[in-house]
LUMDREN-811808 format. One record per residue: residue in three letters; x, z, y of N, C-alpha, C in turn. Coordinates in steps of 0.02 Angstrom, whole numbers, padded with zeros to 5 digits, always signed. Each point is the difference from the previous one (the first is absolute). Example, Ala and Ser with C-alpha at 12.3 -4.5 7.8 and 13.67 -1.06 7.14 Angstrom:
<recs>
ALA+00660+00390-00284-00045+00000+00059+00045+00000+00060 SER-00018-00036+00053+00042+00003+00059-00039+00037+00055 
</recs>
This chain:
<recs>
UNK+01183+00368-00340-00054-00038+00032+00031-00056+00041 UNK-00020-00062-00013+00030-00056+00036-00026-00003+00071 UNK+00041-00032+00044-00020-00006+00069-00062-00045+00007 UNK-00006-00050-00044-00058-00044+00002-00064+00040-00015 UNK+00003+00042-00053-00059+00040-00016-00015+00049+00056 UNK+00051+00029+00030-00010+00047+00056-00036-00034+00057 UNK+00021-00062+00017-00033-00037+00054-00072-00015-00019 UNK-00010-00017-00064-00068-00015-00022-00046+00060+00006 UNK+00024+00059-00020-00041+00060+00004-00010+00021+00073 UNK+00050-00011+00042-00008+00015+00071-00054-00045+00031 UNK+00000-00064-00019-00052-00045+00024-00068+00020-00027 UNK-00003+00024-00063-00063+00023-00028-00025+00062+00037 UNK+00046+00042+00024-00020+00058+00039-00031-00022+00067 UNK+00028-00053+00029-00029-00029+00061-00070-00026-00015 UNK-00007-00035-00057-00065-00025-00021-00050+00057-00008 UNK+00022+00054-00031-00043+00058-00010-00023+00030+00067 UNK+00046+00002+00048-00018+00026+00066-00053-00044+00033 UNK+00011-00065-00003-00049-00047+00028-00067+00007-00035 UNK+00002+00006-00067-00060+00008-00039-00039+00063+00020 UNK+00037+00055+00009-00032+00063+00020-00036-00006+00067 UNK+00032-00035+00047-00031-00011+00066-00060-00047-00007 UNK+00009-00053-00039-00052-00051-00007-00064+00029-00031 UNK+00008+00043-00051-00058+00030-00032-00040+00041+00050 UNK+00035+00037+00043-00034+00040+00051-00035-00045+00051 UNK+00036-00051+00023-00027-00045+00052-00058-00041-00027 UNK+00006-00025-00061-00051-00043-00029-00067+00036-00008 UNK+00001+00065-00009-00062+00038-00005-00042-00009+00063 UNK+00034+00002+00058-00035-00010+00063-00014-00074+00013 UNK+00045-00044-00022-00009-00071+00011-00061-00028-00037 UNK-00009+00021-00062-00057-00023-00039-00065+00023+00032 UNK-00001+00062+00024-00060+00026+00032-00018-00039+00063 UNK+00051-00020+00038-00011-00037+00062-00024-00071-00014 UNK+00022-00028-00056-00017-00070-00016-00069-00005-00033 UNK-00016+00049-00043-00066-00001-00032+00001-00033-00069 UNK+00023-00061-00005+00002-00037-00063+00070+00004-00029 UNK+00007+00035-00056+00066+00013-00028+00036-00064-00022 UNK-00037-00046-00032+00031-00062-00024+00020-00044+00059 UNK-00043-00005+00050+00017-00039+00060+00061+00029+00036 UNK+00002+00067+00003+00056+00034+00032+00065-00014-00038 UNK-00003+00004-00066+00059-00014-00041+00024-00071+00009 UNK-00047-00047+00002+00018-00071+00010+00034-00010+00067 UNK-00027+00032+00052+00027-00007+00067+00071+00029+00005 UNK+00009+00061-00025+00066+00032+00006+00052-00033-00045 UNK-00021-00024-00058+00047-00036-00044+00022-00066+00032 UNK-00046-00034+00032+00017-00062+00035+00047+00014+00058 UNK-00013+00054+00036+00045+00020+00055+00069+00016-00027 UNK+00002+00033-00057+00064+00017-00032+00039-00062-00018 UNK-00034-00050-00027+00033-00063-00019+00032-00033+00062 UNK-00036+00002+00055+00027-00030+00062+00061+00039+00024 UNK-00002+00066-00004+00056+00042+00021+00062-00014-00044 UNK-00010-00004-00065+00055-00013-00046+00031-00068+00015 UNK-00042-00050+00012+00026-00067+00016+00041+00001+00064 UNK-00024+00037+00050+00036+00005+00064+00067+00036-00010 UNK-00001+00056-00037+00062+00037-00013+00050-00044-00038 UNK-00025-00039-00047+00044-00044-00038+00034-00051+00046 UNK-00037-00030+00044+00028-00050+00046+00052+00033+00046 UNK-00016+00058+00027+00047+00034+00045+00062+00023-00037 UNK-00008+00027-00062+00057+00022-00039+00044-00058-00020 UNK-00030-00056-00016+00038-00060-00019+00042-00025+00058 UNK-00028+00002+00059+00037-00022+00060+00057+00048+00016 UNK-00012+00065-00012+00050+00050+00017+00056+00004-00051 UNK-00017-00005-00065+00049+00009-00053+00022-00064-00034 UNK-00037-00054+00010+00018-00063-00031-00035-00010-00066 UNK-00002-00064-00022-00036-00018-00061+00032+00029-00063 UNK+00063+00018+00003+00034+00025-00060-00027+00067-00024 UNK-00015+00045+00047-00022+00067-00019-00076+00009+00002 UNK-00034-00043+00036-00074+00003+00004-00027-00068-00020 UNK-00025-00004-00061-00021-00066-00026-00059+00006-00047 UNK-00032-00056-00013-00053-00005-00049+00026-00037-00061 UNK-00026+00016-00057+00022-00031-00063-00054-00048-00024 UNK+00019-00062-00011-00048-00049-00026-00004+00009-00076 UNK-00061+00008-00027-00006+00008-00073+00032-00058-00037 UNK+00037+00015-00053+00037-00051-00036-00033-00021-00065 UNK-00052+00037-00021-00035-00019-00062-00072+00024+00005 UNK-00044-00027-00043-00072+00017+00003-00014+00075-00003 UNK+00040+00036-00040-00011+00072-00005+00006+00036+00066 UNK+00046-00024+00042+00008+00030+00067-00062-00012+00042 UNK-00026-00061-00002-00060-00016+00039-00058+00044-00021 UNK-00011+00006-00066-00055+00041-00025+00011+00074+00018 UNK+00062+00022-00003+00014+00069+00018-00017+00015+00073 UNK+00018-00046+00044-00015+00010+00071-00075-00001+00013 UNK-00036-00043-00036-00073-00003+00008-00031+00067-00022 UNK+00025+00026-00056-00026+00064-00025+00015+00056+00050 UNK+00060+00000+00030+00017+00051+00050-00048-00003+00059 UNK-00015-00060+00023-00045-00008+00057-00070+00025-00017 UNK-00024-00018-00060-00069+00017-00019-00006+00073-00022 UNK+00046+00023-00045-00003+00068-00026+00029+00051+00048 UNK+00041-00023+00047+00030+00047+00047-00033+00002+00068 UNK-00012-00059+00028-00024-00002+00069-00073-00016+00009 UNK-00039-00007-00054-00070-00020+00008-00048+00042-00042 UNK-00007-00018-00064-00053+00029-00042+00001+00076-00002 UNK+00057+00034-00009-00001+00073-00004-00026+00033+00063 UNK+00013-00030+00058-00025+00028+00062-00076+00000+00001 UNK-00029-00056-00020-00073-00004-00002-00029+00051-00050 UNK+00030+00002-00060-00024+00047-00051+00006+00073+00023 UNK+00057+00016+00031+00013+00069+00020-00050+00023+00053 UNK-00009-00040+00052-00044+00021+00054-00074-00002-00020 UNK-00017-00048-00043-00069-00001-00025-00012+00061-00044 UNK+00049+00019-00041-00007+00059-00041-00003+00063+00041 UNK+00039+00002+00054+00002+00059+00043-00068+00014+00032 UNK-00040-00053+00008-00066+00008+00031-00048+00040-00043 UNK+00013+00005-00065-00046+00035-00045+00033+00054-00042 UNK+00061+00018+00018+00038+00049-00038+00029+00053+00047 UNK+00003+00062-00023+00028+00053+00040+00073-00016+00019 UNK+00018+00016+00062+00067-00018+00024+00055+00036-00040 UNK-00013+00063-00021+00050+00037-00039+00012-00034-00067 UNK-00054-00023-00031+00005-00034-00064+00038-00066+00008 UNK-00016-00037+00054+00033-00063+00013+00075+00010+00013 UNK+00017+00052+00038+00070+00014+00016+00039+00016-00063 UNK-00029+00041-00044+00036+00018-00061+00010-00061-00045 UNK-00051-00041-00008+00006-00059-00042+00054-00047+00026 UNK+00003-00008+00066+00050-00044+00030+00070+00028-00011 UNK+00008+00066+00003+00066+00030-00007+00026-00002-00072 UNK-00043-00018-00048+00024-00009-00068+00040-00065-00006 UNK+00007-00036+00055+00039-00062+00000+00069+00010-00030 UNK+00033+00056+00014+00067+00013-00025+00001+00001-00077 UNK-00053+00024-00031-00003+00002-00073-00001-00070-00029 UNK-00043-00042+00027-00007-00068-00026+00062-00042+00014 UNK+00029+00010+00058+00062-00036+00016+00055+00021-00048 UNK+00004+00065-00016+00051+00024-00046-00008-00033-00068 UNK-00062-00005-00024-00012-00032-00065+00021-00073+00001 UNK-00021-00036+00052+00017-00071+00005+00075-00011+00011 UNK+00031+00046+00037+00072-00006+00012+00040+00005-00064 UNK-00021+00044-00045+00035+00008-00064-00014-00058-00046 UNK-00064-00020-00005-00021-00051-00048+00021-00071+00022 UNK-00012-00016+00063+00011-00068+00024+00068-00010+00034 UNK+00022+00050+00037+00062-00007+00038+00061+00030-00035 UNK-00013+00036-00054+00054+00032-00039+00040+00050+00043 UNK-00034+00033+00046+00033+00051+00039+00010+00063-00042 UNK+00053+00037+00015+00016+00060-00038-00026+00061+00038 UNK-00042+00039-00034-00026+00061+00030+00031+00060-00036 UNK+00030+00044+00040+00029+00061-00029-00054+00054-00005 UNK+00019+00054-00033-00045+00058-00003-00015+00026+00070 UNK+00047-00007+00046-00011+00022+00069-00052-00042+00034 UNK-00002-00065-00016-00054-00042+00026-00068+00025-00024 UNK-00002+00016-00065-00063+00026-00028-00023+00063+00034 UNK+00047+00045+00013-00017+00063+00034-00024-00013+00071 UNK+00033-00047+00034-00019-00017+00069-00070-00029+00002 UNK-00016-00046-00045-00066-00031-00002-00053+00053-00014 UNK+00014+00045-00047-00048+00054-00016-00013+00043+00062 UNK+00052+00017+00037-00008+00040+00061-00043-00037+00052 UNK+00014-00064+00009-00036-00040+00050-00074-00006-00017 UNK-00016-00013-00063-00070-00007-00021-00036+00067+00005 UNK+00032+00053-00024-00031+00066+00003-00013+00021+00072 UNK+00048-00014+00044-00008+00017+00071-00058-00038+00031 UNK-00007-00065-00017-00056-00039+00027-00066+00027-00026 UNK-00001+00022-00062-00061+00029-00028-00018+00063+00040 UNK+00050+00041+00015-00012+00061+00038-00024-00014+00070 UNK+00030-00051+00033-00020-00017+00068-00070-00029+00003 UNK-00020-00034-00054-00067-00031-00001-00055+00051-00009 UNK+00017+00061-00019-00050+00052-00008-00037-00007-00066 UNK-00065+00012+00002-00042-00001-00060-00017-00072-00018 UNK+00045-00033-00036-00010-00070-00018-00036-00006-00067 UNK-00057-00034+00001-00035-00015-00062-00008-00075-00004 UNK+00034-00031-00045-00001-00073-00006-00067-00022-00029 UNK-00043-00027+00042-00066-00022-00022+00003-00072-00024 UNK-00040-00015-00051-00002-00068-00027-00052-00041+00038 UNK+00019-00022+00061-00045-00041+00039+00035-00063+00023 UNK-00037-00045+00032+00029-00063+00021+00056+00010+00052 UNK-00009+00047+00046+00051+00012+00050+00066+00020-00031 UNK-00003+00045-00049+00060+00022-00035+00034-00058-00036 UNK-00042-00042-00032+00027-00057-00037+00036-00048+00048 UNK-00028-00011+00059+00030-00046+00048+00068+00027+00025 UNK+00002+00064+00014+00063+00030+00025+00053+00000-00055 UNK-00021+00015-00061+00047-00001-00056+00027-00070-00011 UNK-00043-00050+00005+00021-00069-00008+00049-00021+00055 UNK-00013+00022+00062+00045-00016+00055+00069+00032-00011 UNK+00001+00062-00024+00063+00035-00012+00040-00035-00054 UNK-00033-00021-00054+00035-00036-00053+00026-00067+00023 UNK-00037-00034+00043+00023-00064+00027+00062+00010+00043 UNK+00000+00052+00041+00060+00013+00042+00060+00019-00044 UNK-00012+00035-00054+00055+00016-00046+00029-00063-00031 UNK-00045-00045-00022+00023-00064-00028+00038-00040+00052 UNK-00023+00003+00062+00034-00037+00054+00072+00026+00009 UNK+00009+00066-00004+00067+00028+00008+00047-00028-00053 UNK-00024-00001-00063+00042-00025-00054+00016-00074+00009 UNK-00050-00039+00019+00010-00073+00009+00047-00013+00059 UNK-00010+00039+00054+00043-00008+00059+00073+00016-00017 UNK+00010+00054-00038+00068+00019-00018+00033-00054-00042 UNK-00038-00032-00044+00027-00054-00041+00017-00061+00044 UNK-00044-00016+00047+00011-00058+00044+00061+00011+00046 UNK+00013+00063+00017+00055+00014+00045+00069-00014-00031 UNK+00001-00015-00065+00063-00021-00031+00021-00069+00025 UNK-00050-00041+00020+00014-00068+00021-00022-00016+00072 UNK-00040+00044+00029-00027-00013+00067+00021+00055+00048 UNK+00002-00016+00064+00017+00049+00051-00060+00045+00015 UNK+00012+00060+00024-00055+00045+00020-00045-00032+00053 UNK+00030-00039+00046-00039-00034+00051-00052-00046-00032 UNK+00020-00034-00053-00046-00045-00034-00061+00037-00027 UNK+00013+00057-00030-00055+00040-00029-00045+00030+00055 UNK+00030+00023+00055-00039+00030+00054-00047-00051+00031 UNK+00027-00059+00015-00042-00052+00031-00053-00025-00049 UNK+00018-00006-00063-00048-00023-00051-00057+00049-00008 UNK+00018+00064-00005-00052+00051-00011-00051+00001+00056 UNK+00024+00002+00062-00046+00010+00055-00031-00065+00025 UNK+00039-00054+00004-00029-00063+00023-00047-00028-00053 UNK+00023-00002-00063-00043-00025-00054-00060+00044-00011 UNK+00010+00066+00003-00056+00046-00009-00051-00006+00056 UNK+00024-00011+00061-00046-00007+00057-00042-00063-00007 UNK+00031-00054-00023-00038-00062-00012-00055+00011-00051 UNK+00017+00036-00054-00050+00015-00052-00056+00043+00027 UNK+00017+00051+00042-00051+00043+00028-00045-00038+00049 UNK+00030-00044+00040-00040-00040+00047-00046-00047-00038 UNK+00025-00028-00055-00041-00045-00041-00059+00039-00030 UNK+00014+00061-00023-00054+00043-00027-00052+00015+00054 UNK+00023+00015+00060-00046+00015+00055-00043-00061+00016 UNK+00030-00059-00002-00038-00061+00014-00052-00012-00054 UNK+00018+00012-00063-00047-00011-00056-00058+00049+00003 UNK+00013+00061+00023-00053+00050+00003-00037+00001+00066 UNK+00018-00047+00045-00035-00005+00064+00016+00056+00049 UNK+00057+00034-00010+00017+00056+00044+00062-00014+00042 UNK+00017-00064+00008+00061-00018+00036-00003+00023+00073 UNK-00059-00004+00030-00007+00019+00070+00014+00074+00011 UNK-00012+00041-00052+00011+00072+00007+00074+00017+00001 UNK+00043-00046-00023+00071+00013-00003+00030+00002+00070 UNK-00024-00042+00045+00027-00003+00068-00021+00062+00039 UNK+00047+00038+00028-00018+00060+00038-00048-00015+00056 UNK-00049+00043+00008-00052-00012+00051+00012+00041+00063 UNK+00041+00051-00003+00012+00044+00058+00075+00010+00010 UNK+00017+00025+00058+00070+00014+00015+00027+00054-00047 UNK-00042+00048-00017+00022+00053-00046+00017-00029-00068 UNK-00042-00045-00025+00013-00031-00064+00064-00041+00001 UNK+00011-00037+00055+00063-00038+00007+00060+00048-00003 UNK-00007+00058+00032+00054+00048+00000+00015+00027-00069 UNK-00053+00018-00038+00011+00025-00068+00031-00052-00045 UNK-00022-00062+00007+00028-00054-00042+00074-00010+00017 UNK+00016+00002+00064+00070-00010+00021+00045+00056-00026 UNK-00021+00062+00008+00040+00057-00022+00009+00000-00076 UNK-00055-00007-00036+00004+00003-00073+00034-00063-00028 UNK-00006-00056+00035+00035-00060-00022+00075+00008+00004 UNK+00024+00031+00054+00072+00013+00007+00024+00050-00053 UNK-00040+00052-00012+00019+00049-00051+00004-00032-00069 UNK-00049-00041-00017+00000-00033-00065+00059-00048-00006 UNK+00017-00035+00053+00057-00045-00001+00064+00039-00014 UNK+00008+00057+00034+00059+00042-00012+00002+00027-00070 UNK-00058+00018-00026-00004+00024-00069+00023-00053-00049 UNK-00027-00060+00006+00015-00054-00048+00073-00021+00004 UNK+00026-00007+00061+00070-00021+00009+00049+00050-00030 UNK-00009+00064+00015+00046+00050-00027-00011+00010-00075 UNK-00061-00007-00023-00015+00007-00072+00036-00051-00042 UNK-00003-00063+00020+00033-00053-00038+00076+00005+00005 UNK+00025+00021+00057+00072+00010+00006+00023+00057-00046 UNK-00042+00052-00006+00017+00056-00045-00003-00022-00072 UNK-00051-00037-00020-00007-00024-00069+00058-00044-00020 UNK+00029-00036+00048+00056-00044-00015+00064+00039-00015 UNK+00002+00065+00016+00061+00038-00005-00003+00057-00051 UNK-00059+00021-00020-00006+00057-00046-00054-00013-00052 UNK-00002+00042-00051-00049-00007-00053-00071+00006+00028 UNK-00047-00036-00031-00069+00002+00022-00029+00071-00005 UNK+00016+00035-00054-00027+00067-00009+00028+00048+00052 UNK+00063-00010+00021+00030+00044+00050-00033-00009+00068 UNK-00007-00062+00023-00028-00011+00066-00074+00018+00002 UNK-00036-00009-00055-00070+00019-00002-00008+00076+00002 UNK+00045+00035-00033-00002+00073+00002+00015+00026+00070 UNK+00049-00029+00034+00016+00021+00068-00059-00014+00047 UNK-00038-00052-00015-00058-00018+00042-00051+00057+00004 UNK-00004+00040-00053-00048+00056-00001+00015+00050+00055 UNK+00061+00001+00025+00019+00047+00054-00040-00013+00064 UNK-00033-00057+00004-00042-00013+00058-00055+00052+00009 UNK-00020+00034-00055-00051+00052+00005+00023+00057+00046 UNK+00065+00012+00003+00026+00052+00044-00012-00018+00073 UNK+00009-00064+00016-00010-00023+00069-00074+00003+00019 UNK-00043-00022-00046-00072+00002+00014-00024+00071+00011 UNK+00025+00047-00042-00020+00070+00007+00023+00028+00067 UNK+00061-00018+00021+00027+00025+00063-00042-00026+00059 UNK-00019-00064-00002-00041-00028+00053-00069+00032+00003 UNK-00030+00010-00059-00066+00032-00003+00004+00071+00027 UNK+00054+00035-00014+00008+00068+00025+00011+00002+00075 UNK+00038-00049+00026+00016+00000+00071-00058-00024+00044 UNK-00037-00050-00023-00051-00030+00043-00072+00018-00018 UNK-00012+00020-00063-00067+00017-00021-00008+00074-00018 UNK+00053+00038+00011-00001+00072-00014-00018+00015-00072 UNK+00021-00044-00046-00011+00012-00071+00051+00052-00024 UNK-00023+00056-00029+00046+00052-00022+00047-00025-00056 UNK+00064+00010+00010+00050-00025-00048+00023+00054-00048 UNK-00012+00064+00018+00026+00055-00040-00022-00005-00073 UNK-00063-00016-00011-00025-00004-00069+00030-00059-00038 UNK+00021-00051+00038+00029-00060-00031+00075+00007-00011 UNK+00031+00050+00030+00073+00006+00000+00031-00003-00069 UNK-00027+00036-00051+00031-00004-00066+00000-00070-00029 UNK-00056-00036+00010-00005-00068-00027+00046-00048+00038 UNK+00004+00009+00066+00046-00042+00039+00072+00013-00019 UNK+00016+00063-00015+00068+00017-00023+00015-00034-00066 UNK-00051-00005-00044+00010-00033-00064+00014-00075+00010 UNK-00034-00031+00049+00012-00070+00014+00072-00010+00024 UNK+00022+00044+00046+00069-00004+00025+00050+00009-00057 UNK-00015+00047-00046+00045+00012-00056+00002-00061-00047 UNK-00058-00031-00011-00002-00060-00041+00040-00057+00029 UNK-00006-00009+00066+00039-00052+00034+00075+00013-00005 UNK+00019+00064+00007+00071+00018-00005+00027-00013-00071 UNK-00040+00015-00051+00021-00012-00068+00012-00074-00013 UNK-00044-00042+00027+00009-00073-00008+00065-00021+00033 UNK+00013+00025+00059+00060-00019+00037+00063+00020-00038 UNK-00002+00059-00031+00060+00027-00033+00004-00016-00074 UNK-00050-00035-00027-00002-00011-00073+00065-00027-00030 UNK+00032-00051+00031+00063-00025-00030+00055+00053-00003 UNK+00003+00043+00050+00051+00052+00000-00015+00055-00050 UNK-00065+00012-00010-00020+00053-00047+00006-00023-00072 UNK+00002-00067-00010+00005-00028-00068+00064-00040-00006 UNK+00056+00031-00017+00064-00035-00007-00006-00057-00051 UNK+00045-00048+00007+00000-00056-00047+00010+00025-00072 UNK-00040-00026-00043+00004+00021-00070-00055+00048-00019 UNK-00033+00032+00050-00055+00045-00017-00059-00042-00022 UNK-00035+00023-00049-00057-00038-00026-00053-00009+00052 UNK-00025-00063+00008-00051-00015+00049-00068-00005-00033 UNK-00051+00011+00040-00069-00007-00024-00020-00072+00006 UNK-00018-00032-00054-00021-00070+00002-00064-00010-00039 
</recs>
């Protein structure tokens, strides 16, 4: 296992931790805000500001050589960045939260967690990543565990389900496009593009639908939720792109599923949600993450890979 991949997976583990906290916090934040789309627009905009501030501070501390933005050198780069902003930081958020309004939360959670499957397919087809049999076993464990945690999931053919499925597929496509762009662009470029460009698109959508005024927090509590979730989202995006720059897309996406362990721990600690019944499924998630981490060591060079 190379040191670069190790750092990438370690950063993905940090991303997963932030994700686990954010999922728990956002449940309360959305309720306090009332309008899910307005809340998403507000926190995404706050995240863009935080990322820009961190970039400026990091550049001053480390210098332009290690912290820099990459100027697109050809039209394909420009189009790729636009797609990342729209498919990553804007449209899927609207689709997901609109779908969540009319779909059971367990069903929505399971559909979103199938992200690893779609990323794996795109990683093999578009990125030419090599998946071993151990990767396949890990993905199977992660998906089965999510199914178990979701309880009695019945995928209904309704508009809410379609919106959440569409959002998940868009995020999967974004991962593949981002990984390709990272061959020529710095992670900082992708982070700022995703959140700043996505926030502009969301604000434009709010203006077109006449809901721009709802985006601005009206109470101190709403300002607090936007600030907290904006910082969490900024940390998620920054560590996520740094991880993608160092390891395979399928590996970092699989490690991201470990965030469910953090969410379950928080729910058990603060909401008295019983964890005993979830323990076998949570153990399967941990085992899946471990298999992804150890896949190169478990598959010596020359062993046939799954492609």
